[in-house]
C-alpha positions in Angstrom: -76.0 -4.8 74.8 -73.9 -2.7 72.4 -73.1 -4.0 69.2 -69.6 -4.4 68.0 -68.3 -1.4 65.6 -67.5 -2.9 61.9 -63.7 -2.9 61.4 -62.6 0.0 59.3 -60.9 -1.4 56.1 -57.0 -0.8 56.0 -56.0 1.9 53.8 -54.1 1.4 50.9 -50.6 3.3 50.6 -48.6 4.3 47.3 -45.9 1.5 47.9 -48.1 -1.0 46.6 -49.0 1.1 43.4 -45.4 1.7 42.8 -44.5 -1.9 43.1 -47.2 -3.0 40.5 -46.2 -0.2 38.1 -42.5 -1.2 38.1 -43.2 -4.8 37.4 -45.1 -3.9 34.4 -42.5 -1.7 33.2 -40.0 -4.2 33.7 -42.3 -6.8 31.9 -42.6 -4.1 28.8 -38.7 -3.4 28.8 -38.2 -7.4 28.7 -40.8 -7.7 25.8 -39.2 -4.9 23.9 -35.7 -6.2 24.1 -36.8 -9.8 23.2 -38.6 -8.3 20.0 -35.5 -6.4 19.0 -33.3 -9.5 19.5 -35.4 -11.7 17.5 -35.3 -9.4 14.8 -31.4 -8.7 14.6 -30.3 -12.2 15.9 -29.5 -13.4 12.7 -27.1 -10.4 11.6 -25.8 -10.8 15.3 -24.8 -14.5 15.1 -23.5 -14.0 11.6 -21.2 -11.4 12.8 -20.2 -13.4 15.9 -19.3 -16.4 13.8 -17.1 -14.5 11.8 -15.2 -12.9 14.8 -12.5 -15.5 14.9 -11.5 -15.0 11.3 -11.5 -11.1 12.1 -9.3 -11.9 15.3 -6.9 -14.1 13.4 -6.1 -11.5 10.6 -5.5 -8.7 13.0 -3.1 -11.0 15.0 -1.5 -11.9 11.9 -0.9 -8.9 10.8 0.5 -7.4 14.3 2.6 -10.4 14.3 4.0 -9.4 10.9 4.6 -5.9 11.5 6.3 -6.7 14.7 8.6 -9.1 12.6 9.2 -6.5 9.8 10.2 -4.0 12.6 12.7 -6.2 14.2 14.2 -6.8 10.7 14.1 -3.1 10.2 16.0 -2.2 13.3 18.9 -4.8 12.8 19.4 -5.1 9.0 18.4 -1.5 7.6 15.2 -0.1 6.3 15.2 -1.0 2.9 14.1 -4.2 1.2 15.4 -4.4 -2.4 13.0 -5.9 -4.6 13.8 -5.6 -8.4 16.6 -4.7 -11.0 16.4 -3.1 -14.3 19.2 -2.5 -16.8 18.4 -0.7 -19.6 20.0 1.6 -22.3 19.0 5.0 -22.2 19.2 7.6 -24.9 19.2 11.4 -23.9 19.2 14.2 -26.5 19.3 17.7 -26.4 18.8 20.5 -29.7 19.4 24.2 -29.9 18.3 25.9 -33.0 18.9 29.7 -33.7 17.0 31.8 -36.2 17.5 35.6 -36.6 15.9 38.1 -38.6 12.3 37.6 -37.0 12.8 33.7 -37.4 13.3 34.2 -41.4 16.7 33.2 -41.4 18.0 29.6 -40.0 21.5 29.3 -38.8 21.3 25.6 -38.0 20.5 23.4 -35.1 23.1 21.6 -32.8 21.8 18.3 -31.9 23.7 16.4 -29.0 22.9 12.9 -28.0 24.1 10.7 -25.1 23.4 6.7 -25.0 24.6 5.0 -22.0 23.4 1.6 -20.0 21.8 2.4 -16.9 21.2 0.0 -13.9 18.0 1.2 -11.9 17.0 -0.7 -8.2 14.0 -0.7 -6.7 13.0 -1.0 -3.3 10.4 -0.7 -0.6 10.8 0.6 3.1 9.9 -1.9 5.9 9.0 0.6 8.4 6.3 2.0 6.6 2.8 0.6 6.8 1.9 -3.1 6.1 -1.6 -4.7 6.5 -2.7 -8.5 5.8 -6.1 -9.0 5.1 -7.5 -12.5 4.6 -10.4 -12.9 2.2 -11.7 -16.6 1.7 -8.6 -18.4 -0.1 -6.8 -15.4 -0.5 -4.2 -13.4 1.6 -4.0 -9.7 0.4 -0.8 -8.2 1.5 -1.1 -4.2 1.5 2.6 -3.4 1.1 4.5 -0.2 1.3 5.0 1.8 -1.9 7.7 0.7 -4.6 10.6 3.2 -4.9 13.7 3.9 -7.0 16.9 3.6 -5.3 18.8 6.8 -6.1 20.8 8.2 -8.1 20.6 5.2 -10.5 24.0 3.6 -11.4 25.6 4.7 -14.8 27.8 2.7 -17.0 30.2 5.3 -17.9 32.6 2.9 -19.3 29.9 2.0 -22.1 28.9 5.7 -22.6 28.6 7.0 -26.2 28.4 10.7 -26.8 27.9 12.6 -30.0 27.3 16.3 -30.7 26.9 17.8 -34.5 26.6 21.7 -35.0 24.4 23.5 -37.4 25.9 25.0 -40.6 26.6 28.2 -38.9 26.8 27.3 -35.4 29.8 26.5 -33.3 28.5 25.2 -29.9 28.4 21.4 -30.2 30.8 20.9 -27.4 28.8 23.4 -25.2 25.5 21.9 -25.9 26.9 18.2 -25.2 28.0 19.7 -21.7 24.9 20.8 -21.1 23.1 17.9 -21.5 26.0 15.9 -19.4 25.3 18.2 -16.5 21.4 17.2 -16.7 22.3 13.6 -17.0 21.6 12.6 -13.4 18.4 14.4 -12.7 17.0 13.1 -15.9 17.9 9.4 -15.3 16.4 10.2 -11.4 13.0 11.3 -12.8 12.7 8.3 -15.5 13.4 6.1 -12.6 10.5 7.1 -10.8 8.1 7.5 -13.9 5.1 5.1 -14.6 6.7 3.4 -17.5 9.7 2.1 -15.5 7.8 1.2 -12.6 5.6 -0.8 -14.6 8.5 -2.6 -16.0 9.7 -3.9 -12.5 6.2 -4.1 -10.7 5.9 -8.0 -11.6 9.4 -8.8 -10.4 9.0 -6.7 -7.2 5.7 -8.4 -6.4 7.3 -12.0 -6.8 9.9 -10.6 -4.3 7.3 -9.5 -1.6 5.3 -12.8 -2.0 8.8 -14.7 -1.3 9.6 -12.0 1.5 6.2 -13.2 3.3 6.6 -16.8 2.7 10.1 -16.9 4.3 8.6 -15.0 7.3 6.1 -17.3 7.4 8.6 -20.6 7.6 10.8 -18.4 10.2 7.9 -18.7 12.3 8.0 -22.2 12.1 4.7 -22.4 10.3 3.4 -22.8 6.7 1.1 -20.8 4.5 -2.3 -22.4 4.9 -2.7 -25.0 1.9 -4.3 -23.7 -1.4 -3.8 -19.9 0.0 -3.3 -17.5 -2.9 -1.2 -14.3 -2.2 -2.1 -11.0 -3.6 0.4 -8.0 -3.1 -0.9 -4.7 -3.8 1.6 -1.5 -3.2 0.5 1.6 -1.8 1.4 3.5 -5.1 -1.2 1.4 -7.0 -4.9 0.7 -7.0 -4.9 -3.2 -7.5 -2.9 -6.0 -8.3 -3.3 -9.6 -9.6 -3.6 -12.6 -7.5 -0.4 -14.5 -7.4 -0.6 -18.6 -6.5 1.8 -19.7 -3.7 4.1 -22.5 -4.5 
């Protein structure tokens, strides 16, 4: 009687090994991801908590820009902020020496004293940015600019010109001073001294403009908010409490 031949075990193919290694790889990647997430979760969650605030600030800026663009397109691009009226004195001297500067023939001195009205503005179409920082709303406004030319009150202008002992050019020297009156006043309007004289007044005007915009939206500034106005031509600005 013949004995039955033993059954041949099935041969393993490559598919089983592939599935096994795939599972190991998935587990390894998942573990690595979990480890990385655990290390970064704190910072990520903190960023997500602050996300609504960031979005709110961005939306506030965009809404403000849209409103300003509408104002600029219908009422002009200039928002006047401050007026400065002051007395300005301009002088011009002319000295003549001969013989190698050894003989002084005298000095002609001319002077003009005149009241001047300087006006300062910003351009609504230039860049604005609003930034919320806790209890402060920082408004980054366009640069403060002088409106040119300045207004000269000629009816109150005072002139004088005196010539040296051997000079006869008092009228010519005064005329030269008058020709340079407007360029000189325009340069003074934009210098740091005059800008600093009106900057606080201009800052208050921008703050009032922002508050009016808020009210026109049918809304009110958040309670206790502090407005800080920073012009593009300055590095920093003091805080200004809202009324």
